[in-house]
C-alpha positions in Angstrom: -7.3 -20.0 -2.5 -5.6 -17.4 -0.4 -8.8 -15.4 0.0 -10.8 -18.5 1.0 -8.2 -19.5 3.6 -8.2 -16.0 5.0 -12.0 -15.9 5.3 -12.1 -19.3 7.0 -9.4 -18.3 9.5 -11.3 -15.1 10.3 -14.6 -17.0 10.8 -12.8 -19.4 13.1 -11.6 -16.6 15.2 -15.0 -14.9 15.2 -16.4 -18.1 16.7 -13.6 -18.4 19.3 -14.1 -14.9 20.5 -17.9 -14.8 20.4 -18.2 -12.0 17.9 -21.4 -12.9 16.2 -23.1 -9.8 17.3 -20.3 -7.5 16.3 -21.2 -7.3 12.6 -23.2 -4.1 12.9 -20.1 -2.3 14.2 -18.4 -3.0 10.9 -20.8 -0.6 9.1 -19.3 2.5 10.7 -15.9 4.2 10.6 -13.7 4.5 13.7 -15.2 8.0 14.3 -18.7 6.5 14.3 -19.9 7.8 11.0 -21.6 5.4 8.6 -19.5 3.5 5.9 -21.3 4.2 2.6 -22.7 1.5 0.4 -20.0 2.4 -2.2 -17.5 0.3 -0.2 -19.8 -2.7 -0.3 -20.0 -2.8 -4.1 -17.2 -5.0 -5.3 -18.4 -5.6 -8.9 -15.6 -5.6 -11.4 -15.6 -3.5 -14.5 -17.0 -5.1 -17.6 -14.6 -4.3 -20.4 -17.4 -5.0 -22.9 -19.1 -1.9 -21.6 -16.1 0.4 -21.7 -16.0 1.2 -25.4 -14.1 -0.3 -28.3 -11.5 -3.0 -27.4 -8.1 -2.4 -29.0 -6.1 -5.6 -29.2 -2.6 -4.2 -29.3 -1.4 -6.9 -31.7 -3.8 -5.6 -34.3 -1.9 -2.3 -34.3 1.6 -3.4 -34.9 2.6 -4.3 -31.3 4.8 -7.4 -31.2 4.9 -10.2 -28.6 8.6 -10.2 -27.8 10.2 -10.1 -24.3 13.4 -8.6 -25.7 12.2 -6.1 -28.3 11.0 -2.7 -26.8 7.4 -1.9 -27.6 6.9 1.4 -25.8 6.3 3.6 -28.9 3.9 1.0 -30.5 1.9 0.5 -27.3 1.7 4.3 -26.6 0.4 4.8 -30.2 -2.5 2.4 -29.5 -3.3 4.3 -26.2 -3.2 7.6 -28.0 -5.4 6.3 -30.9 -8.0 5.0 -28.5 -8.2 8.2 -26.6 -8.5 10.3 -29.8 -11.3 8.1 -31.0 -13.4 8.6 -27.8 -11.8 6.0 -25.5 -11.8 2.3 -25.0 -9.9 -0.7 -23.7 -6.2 -1.3 -24.4 -6.2 -5.1 -24.5 -3.0 -7.1 -24.0 -3.4 -10.7 -25.2 -1.5 -13.7 -24.0 2.3 -13.2 -24.4 5.1 -11.0 -23.1 5.4 -7.4 -24.1 8.5 -5.3 -23.2 8.0 -1.6 -22.5 9.2 1.6 -20.9 6.8 4.2 -19.4 3.3 4.2 -20.8 0.8 7.0 -20.3 -2.9 6.3 -20.3 -5.1 9.1 -21.6 -8.7 10.2 -20.8 -11.3 7.5 -21.7 -8.8 4.7 -21.8 -8.6 1.5 -19.7 -6.1 -1.3 -19.6 -6.9 -5.0 -19.5 -4.4 -7.9 -19.4 -5.7 -11.2 -20.5 -4.8 -14.4 -18.7 -1.3 -15.3 -19.7 -0.4 -11.7 -20.7 2.6 -10.0 -19.2 3.6 -6.3 -19.5 7.4 -6.5 -18.7 9.2 -3.3 -17.7 12.5 -2.4 -19.2 15.4 -2.6 -16.9 17.1 0.4 -18.7 16.1 3.6 -16.9 16.6 5.6 -20.1 13.3 4.0 -21.3 11.3 5.9 -18.7 10.3 9.6 -19.2 11.1 12.2 -16.7 7.9 13.9 -15.6 6.4 16.2 -12.9 6.0 13.4 -10.4 5.3 12.8 -6.7 7.8 10.7 -4.8 8.4 10.4 -1.0 6.1 13.3 -0.1 7.5 15.7 -2.6 6.4 17.1 -6.0 9.4 17.1 -8.2 10.9 16.0 -11.5 11.4 12.2 -11.4 11.0 9.1 -13.5 7.6 8.0 -14.7 6.3 4.6 -13.6 5.8 1.8 -16.0 2.1 2.4 -16.0 0.9 6.0 -15.5 -2.6 7.4 -15.4 -2.6 11.2 -14.6 -5.9 13.0 -14.6 -7.7 10.0 -16.1 -11.0 9.7 -14.2 -12.7 6.3 -14.3 -9.5 4.6 -15.2 -9.4 0.8 -14.7 -6.7 -1.8 -14.7 -8.1 -5.3 -14.9 -7.7 -8.9 -16.0 -5.8 -12.0 -14.9 -2.5 -11.0 -16.5 0.8 -9.8 -14.9 2.7 -6.5 -14.7 6.3 -7.5 -14.1 8.6 -4.7 -13.2 11.7 -6.8 -14.0 13.4 -5.1 -11.1 16.5 -7.2 -10.3 19.0 -5.0 -12.1 17.7 -2.0 -10.2 17.8 -3.8 -6.8 21.4 -4.9 -7.4 22.4 -1.4 -8.4 20.7 0.1 -5.3 22.5 -2.1 -2.8 25.9 -1.5 -4.6 25.3 2.2 -4.3 24.4 1.9 -0.6 27.7 0.1 0.0 29.6 3.0 -1.5 27.4 5.9 -0.3 25.6 4.6 2.9 23.5 7.9 3.1 22.1 7.7 -0.4 18.3 8.1 -0.5 15.8 5.9 -2.2 15.6 8.3 -5.1 19.3 8.6 -5.6 19.3 5.3 -7.3 17.3 6.0 -10.4 14.5 3.5 -10.7 10.8 3.6 -11.7 7.7 2.6 -9.8 5.3 0.0 -11.3 2.1 2.0 -11.2 1.5 5.8 -10.7 -2.2 6.8 -10.6 -2.5 10.6 -9.9 -5.4 13.0 -9.7 -7.9 10.5 -10.8 -11.4 9.9 -9.4 -13.4 6.7 -9.5 -10.6 4.2 -10.4 -10.5 0.4 -10.1 -7.5 -1.8 -10.1 -8.6 -5.5 -10.0 -7.3 -9.0 -10.1 -4.0 -8.5 -11.9 -0.6 -9.7 -10.6 1.9 -6.9 -9.8 5.4 -8.1 -9.2 9.1 -7.3 -9.0 8.8 -3.6 -9.0 12.0 -1.7 -9.1 10.7 0.8 -6.5 7.2 1.4 -5.0 4.7 -1.0 -6.6 1.3 0.9 -6.6 1.2 4.6 -5.8 -2.1 6.5 -5.9 -1.9 10.2 -5.3 -4.8 12.7 -4.9 -7.4 10.1 -5.9 -11.0 10.0 -4.6 -13.0 6.8 -4.7 -10.4 4.2 -5.5 -10.9 0.4 -5.3 -8.0 -2.0 -5.3 -9.4 -5.6 -5.3 -8.1 -9.0 -5.8 -4.5 -7.9 -6.5 -1.5 -10.2 -6.0 1.5 -8.0 -5.2 4.9 -9.5 -4.7 8.5 -8.3 -4.6 11.2 -10.6 -3.0 13.0 -10.0 0.4 15.5 -12.7 -0.5 18.0 -13.5 -1.8 18.1 -10.0 -3.2 15.8 -7.7 -1.3 13.7 -5.4 -3.4 14.3 -2.1 -1.6 11.3 0.2 -1.0 9.0 -2.0 -2.9 5.9 -1.0 -0.9 2.8 -2.9 -2.2 0.4 0.1 -2.0 1.1 3.7 -1.2 -1.9 5.8 -0.5 -1.0 9.5 -0.7 -3.5 12.3 0.0 -6.6 10.2 -1.0 -10.2 9.9 0.1 -12.5 6.9 0.0 -10.2 4.0 -0.8 -11.1 0.3 -0.6 -8.3 -2.4 -0.5 -10.0 -5.8 -0.5 -9.1 -9.4 -1.1 -5.4 -8.6 -1.9 -2.3 -10.6 -1.3 0.8 -8.5 -0.5 4.3 -9.7 0.1 7.1 -7.2 -0.4 10.5 -6.1 1.0 9.1 -3.0 2.7 5.6 -1.9 4.0 2.6 -3.5 2.5 0.2 -0.6 2.8 1.8 2.8 3.6 -0.2 6.0 4.2 1.5 9.0 2.9 0.7 12.7 2.3 3.7 14.9 2.5 6.9 15.6 4.5 8.9 18.5 5.8 8.6 21.1 8.6 5.8 23.0 6.8 4.2 19.9 5.2 0.8 20.7 6.7 0.7 24.1 4.9 1.8 22.8 1.5 -1.2 22.6 -1.0 0.3 19.5 -2.7 0.0 17.6 0.6 -3.0 16.5 2.5 -4.9 13.8 4.5 -5.9 10.3 3.8 -9.6 10.0 4.8 -11.8 6.9 4.9 -9.5 4.0 4.1 -11.0 0.5 4.4 -8.7 -2.5 4.2 -10.4 -5.9 4.5 -10.1 -9.6 3.7 -6.4 -9.3 2.8 -3.4 -11.6 3.4 0.0 -10.2 4.2 3.0 -12.3 3.4 6.5 -11.0 4.3 6.5 -7.2 4.7 8.0 -4.8 7.2 4.5 -3.8 8.3 1.0 -4.6 7.2 -0.2 -1.1 7.7 2.1 1.9 8.2 1.3 5.6 8.9 4.2 7.6 7.6 7.0 8.3 7.2 5.8 10.9 4.7 2.3 11.6 6.1 0.6 14.6 7.6 -2.9 13.4 8.6 -4.6 10.0 8.5 -8.2 9.9 9.6 -10.8 7.1 9.7 -8.5 4.1 8.8 -10.1 0.7 9.3 -8.3 -2.6 8.8 -10.4 -5.8 9.4 -10.6 -9.5 8.7 -7.0 -9.9 7.6 -4.4 -12.6 8.0 -0.7 -12.1 8.8 1.5 -14.8 7.1 5.0 -13.4 7.4 4.4 -9.7 8.2 6.8 -8.2 10.8 4.3 -5.7 12.3 0.5 -5.3 12.3 0.5 -1.5 12.7 3.4 0.9 12.6 3.1 4.6 13.5 6.2 6.4 12.2 6.5 9.7 13.9 8.7 11.8 11.7 10.8 14.3 13.7 10.9 17.0 11.0 7.2 16.8 10.0 4.0 17.8 11.8 1.8 14.6 11.8 -1.5 13.5 13.1 -2.8 9.9 13.0 -6.3 9.5 14.4 -9.3 7.2 14.5 -7.6 4.0 13.4 -9.3 0.7 14.1 -7.7 -2.8 13.6 -10.1 -5.6 14.0 -10.2 -9.4 13.6 -6.7 -10.1 12.6 -5.2 -13.6 12.6 -1.8 -15.2 12.1 1.7 -14.2 13.3 3.5 -10.8 13.3 7.1 -11.7 13.9 8.3 -8.3 15.3 5.4 -6.4 16.9 1.7 -6.1 17.3 1.7 -2.3 17.6 4.9 -0.3 17.1 5.3 3.5 17.6 8.6 5.2 17.1 10.4 8.3 16.0 11.7 8.5 12.4 14.8 10.6 11.8 16.1 9.3 8.5 17.1 12.2 6.3 16.0 14.6 9.0 15.8 18.2 7.6 14.1 21.1 9.4 15.1 23.5 6.6 14.4 27.0 7.8 12.1 26.0 10.8 13.6 26.8 14.2 11.4 24.7 16.4 10.8 21.0 16.0 7.2 20.2 15.0 5.1 17.9 17.3 3.3 14.8 16.0 0.2 13.2 17.5 -1.7 9.9 17.4 -5.0 9.2 19.1 -8.1 7.1 19.1 -6.3 3.8 18.1 -8.4 0.7 18.7 -7.4 -3.0 18.4 -10.3 -5.4 19.0 -11.7 -8.9 18.6 -8.7 -11.0 17.6 -6.6 -13.9 18.5 -3.0 -14.0 17.1 0.7 -14.4 17.9 3.3 -11.7 17.8 7.0 -11.2 18.7 6.4 -8.3 21.0 3.0 -6.8 21.9 4.0 -3.2 22.3 7.2 -1.7 20.9 7.5 1.9 21.9 10.2 4.5 21.6 9.5 7.4 24.0 10.1 10.9 22.8 9.2 14.5 23.7 8.6 15.1 20.0 5.3 13.2 19.7 2.3 12.3 21.9 0.1 9.2 21.7 -3.1 8.8 23.6 -6.5 7.1 23.8 -5.4 3.6 22.7 -7.7 0.7 23.4 -7.1 -3.0 23.4 -10.4 -4.9 23.6 -11.3 -8.6 23.4 -7.8 -9.7 22.5 -6.2 -13.1 22.9 -2.5 -12.5 22.2 0.4 -15.0 22.4 3.8 -13.3 22.5 7.2 -14.8 21.8 9.7 -12.3 23.3 7.8 -9.6 25.2 4.2 -9.3 26.4 4.5 -6.0 28.1 1.3 -4.0 28.4 2.7 -1.1 30.5 1.5 2.3 29.4 4.9 3.5 28.4 4.5 6.5 26.2 0.7 6.1 25.8 -1.7 8.4 27.7 -5.0 6.8 28.5 -4.2 3.3 27.5 -7.3 1.1 28.1 -7.4 -2.7 28.1 -10.7 -4.7 28.2 -10.8 -8.5 28.1 -7.2 -8.8 27.1 -5.4 -12.1 27.5 -1.6 -12.2 27.0 0.4 -15.4 27.3 3.9 -16.6 26.5 4.3 -19.0 23.6 6.4 -19.9 20.7 6.6 -18.7 17.1 4.6 -20.8 14.7 6.4 -22.9 12.2 7.3 -21.0 9.0 4.7 -21.4 6.2 5.9 -23.7 3.4 
């Protein structure tokens, strides 16, 4: 239903703005190069074509929401990989587990009514060579891990439930005692960690209540995330740093028909942090990221570049609906990291962003220049917003600084209603162009029921 509503809303706005002839432009990236046909193929994996299907209950795994099944589940994964690969099939029921590691040739399918429930005891998660917050270091594995597993898929109509409330409560208690503690100081796992994998597909499952980041893909090429329902609460106990999707040093990523509502950023582009981040081989750019036909419930921002990001290039978000998001696009300019965000296009967005339409600001949390004497500069350029009608709290929210430069920003064919501030002054932007832009004062829409 959510996808149908989003598409109807987008079609209405297309009609209102007279955009019928704009479809051809949707076949190219912001830099003008063609979008390949790979992004248009949304066919789901067929588990019947992926090898033998291993129903976990046939191999000693017990349906029990209180009895830990990590070892039994891992044994099925290992067996499937050793026998040439296949599908780890989770039938209807609830299965409690700590960290699981998928191996070459294996896939994971959750049947309708199936739930993989994460343990709320951190000792049930292995410590591995991980990637967290722009750093490669020892940290806790996620609930589901696929590392160097090309062609991996996660599919089905089931649920991965991170069972995160105990972790959230502990985090906020720690923050009360140690206000400067970092996200990683409170030991907690992510829900999914997909690393160094090519040709992956995550489709149609529900991912909820992650203790930490929900879906983290690192150094992956050709990744499709389709039809996912991702949720973590922002009340009454906020789920801290529960980003829906973290894209970290990846190329060719499609995020389509997803619903995201979390207590942090919905989609965050990452890639490394630190004064020499652009020279570190474990860090790198995000290139060719297409986000379309998605609905954003409550989140701090629908799309964020940073704060751990070195270079984002050819980022295209289109035909999406804001239904509780605070910001549409947020450019975090980290003061201790050289960053460059370029060729970003946001098109045909509907709904309401309660805080800002476009926000640009310095990010100094946990600032650390290490041995660097000068402060690295950051840049953003060739940012385009076009063809949309929506409401926002503030149109532009800018924090001037001599540590970053932003230029070549275009607003084109926009009908914006603002609640608190409709300012379109250049501010910190060099070469800010507006074409057919209407900005009017209005009121915030009634909250969605």
